[in-house]
N, C-alpha and C positions, 0 to 999 in steps of 0.2 A: 612747431612748438605749441600745438593745440589751438592756434588761431584759425579762423576761417580763411578761405582762399583770397577774397577781396581785401580784407584788412592786411593780410600777410603781404600781398603784392604791393599794396599802397605803401606800407611801411618800408619794404625793401627798396622801392623806387625813391622814396623820400630820403632814405639813408644814402643811397648811392649818388644822388644829385645834390646833396646838401653841400654848402660851401666848404666845410672841412675836408670832404672827400674829393671835391673837384679842384679847389683853388690851393689848398694847403697840401700839395702833392709832393711831400718829401718821402724819404725812405720809410717814414713812419706809417704811411697809409697801406703799405704792403702787408704789414702785420695786422692792421685793423680790418682789412678785407676778410681775414680768416676768422674774425670773431663769430659771425653767424654759424660758420662750419663747426667751430669749437663748441658752441652751445648745443648744436644739434647732436654732436658726438657725445657730449655729456648727458643729454636727455636720453639718448639711446642706451647709454651705459646704465642709467638708473632703471630703465625698463628691462634691460637684459644684461645683468652684471656678470657676463661670462668672459672667458679669456679672449675669444674672438673679438668681441666688442671693445675690450680693454686694449687690444692691439690696434684697432682702428683709431681709438681715442689717442693712443700714444703717437701714432703717425701724424695726427693733426697737431698735437703738441709740438712734435719735432718740426713740423712745417712752420709754426709760429716762430721758432728759434732761428730757422733758416731765412725767414722772410726779410729781416732787416733790423731796424733800430731796437737794441736790447731794452731800452727803457719802456718801449711799447710792448715788447714781449712780456715783460713783467706785469704791466698794467692790464693787458688783455687777459693774461692767465689769471690775474687776481680777480678780474671781473667774472671769468669763468668759474673760479672757485666759489665766489659768492652765489652765483647762479646754482651751482651744484648743491651748496649748503641749503639754499632755499627750497629746491626741489626735493632734496633728501629729507628735509623736515616735514614736507607735505605728504610723504609716503607713510602709509599705515599698514605695512606688511609685518609679518612676524620678525622677531629680532634677528633670526638667522640670516634672512635675506638682506636686512639692513647692514649687518656685518660684512656680508659678501660684497655688497655694493661699495662699502667703504674701502675694503681691501682691493677691490678692482680699480677704484679711483687712484689709490696710492700706487698700485702696480702700473697703471697706465702712465702716470707721471714719471715714475722711475724709468720705465722703458723709453718714454719720450725723451728724457734727459740722456739716456744712453744712445739713442738714435742720433741725437743732435750733438753728441760729444765732440765731434770734429770741429765744431765752432764754439761749443759751450765751454770746454775746458781751457782752450787758449784765452778765451775772454776772461774767465775767472782768475787766470794768472795775473791779470793787470786790470782788475775790475774797476778800481777807483778812477781810472782815466779813460777806459773804453766804454764801460757800461753807462756811467752817469755823465760822461763828457766833462769830467773835472768840475762837477757842481760842488758847491759847498756842502758840508755835512748837515746843514740845517735848512737847505733850500725848500724841503717839503713842509716846513713849519710856517713859511711866509706866504700869505695870500697875495701874490704879486699883482693880481688884477683888481684889487679892492678899490683902486682909484679910477677905474674906467667902467664901473658897473652900468651907469646910465647909457653910455655908448654901446656897450655889449647888448643890453636888453633891447634897445631900439633897433640895432643891426640884426638881431634875430628875426625881426618882423619885416623891416624895411631895409633891403640891401643898399649899400653905398650912401647911406644918409649923411655920413660925416666926410667921406672922401669918394671921388669918382672912381679912382683906381683901387683895385683889390689890394695891390701892393705897389708902392711907388718905386721909382728907379733907385732910390736910396734905401730900399728895403724897409720902409716904414708902413705901418698899417694901423687902422683905428682899433682893431682888436684881432686877436689870433683865432677867434671862434667863428668869424664869418656869420652867415645867415642860415636859418633853417626854413623860414617862410611862415606866413600867417596861416596858410591852409593846413600844413602838417601840424602846427601847434593847435589849431582848432580841432583837428581830428584826435589829437592826444587827449584833449579835454573831453571830447565825446566818448573816447575809449574808456575813460575813468568811470563813466556812469553805466557802461555796459556790463552785463552779467558775464563773469569769466570765472568758472569754477576753480581753476587752479591758481588764480590770483597773480598770474604773470604780468598783467597790465599794471597792477599796483607795484610789483617788483621793479619793472623797468622805469616807471615814473619816479619811484623813490631813488633809484640809482642816479637818474638824471639830476634830481634835486640835490643829492649829496655831492655829486661831482661839481655842480655849479657853485654850491656854497663853499666847498673846499677851495675852489679857484678864485672866487670873487668876494667872499664874505668873511671878514675876520671875526669868527664866532666860535666859541669853545665846543659847541655841539659837533662840529666837523673838523675843527683845527687839530684835535687830538690824533686824527689819522696821520698827520705829518710826523708824529713821534714814533710811529711803528717802524720796525726794521724794514729796509727796502724803500718804503714810502717816504722816509725822511730825505731821500736823495732825489725825489721826483719833482720836476717842475710841472705842477698841475695845470697852471694857466696855459702853458704852451703845448702840453702833451695829452690832454684829456678831452679835447674838443671832438675828436672822432667818436669817443665812447658816449659823449653827451648826445651827439647826432644819432647814434644807434638807439 
C-alpha cells in the first residue's frame, strides 16, 4: 500500500498482536483478518482495472462473506469501500480509465456476491435476526461506550489497569477494545509527520478517529453515521475495535 518495508512490517505486527485480535477472538476476527487482503486487492484494482483483477477482488469479497460474522462482513467491506473512494479520488487519469475503474469495482462486488450466494441468500431471507443478532433498529445511533471513555483511553496505553483479567469468569471486561500499546501509538504519531505522497497515513488515522468517536463520543459530527442504512443496526462499541487496531 505504498509504505516502506519496515513501517509496513511494524504496522502488521502491531495489528496482529493487539488486544482485539488476540483476546477478543470471536468469529468476528476471521473477517477482520481479511481486511489487509481486501485493501490490497482494491489497490491493485485501481492500478489495473481489468476483468482479471476484478475477478481476484471478487474472490476476496466472497471470502469475507464466508469468513464469519455478517456484521463484520458489512463493516469490513464498508471500510474497503471508503478506502477505494479515497484512492479513486487521488487518481488523476483520463475520465475513461476512471469510469473503467468504477465499473470494475461494481462488477467485482456483484461477482463477489454471486460467489458467496450460498451463504448470502439464506442470510438475507432472515436478515433481521441472523445479520444483526436481533439488535434494535436504532442501536447504531447509541454511543454505548460514552460512559467508559476514561477506562478505554488508559487501557489503550496500559493494559489491565482496571482489572487483572482480560475477561472475568462472569464475562465482564473493563472495555471491549483492549490495548494497543504505547509504542504503536507513538509510532502512529511519528507517522503523521512523515512525508507520504498518497496520504494513506492520514486516511488511516482519520478512520481510527472516526471509529473511536462513533463508539465513545456522543457528538453529532460522527453520530449521523448511525442513521445510515445498515450502520443503524451495528453495535459500534462491540464490533469496531479490530478496525480501530488496524
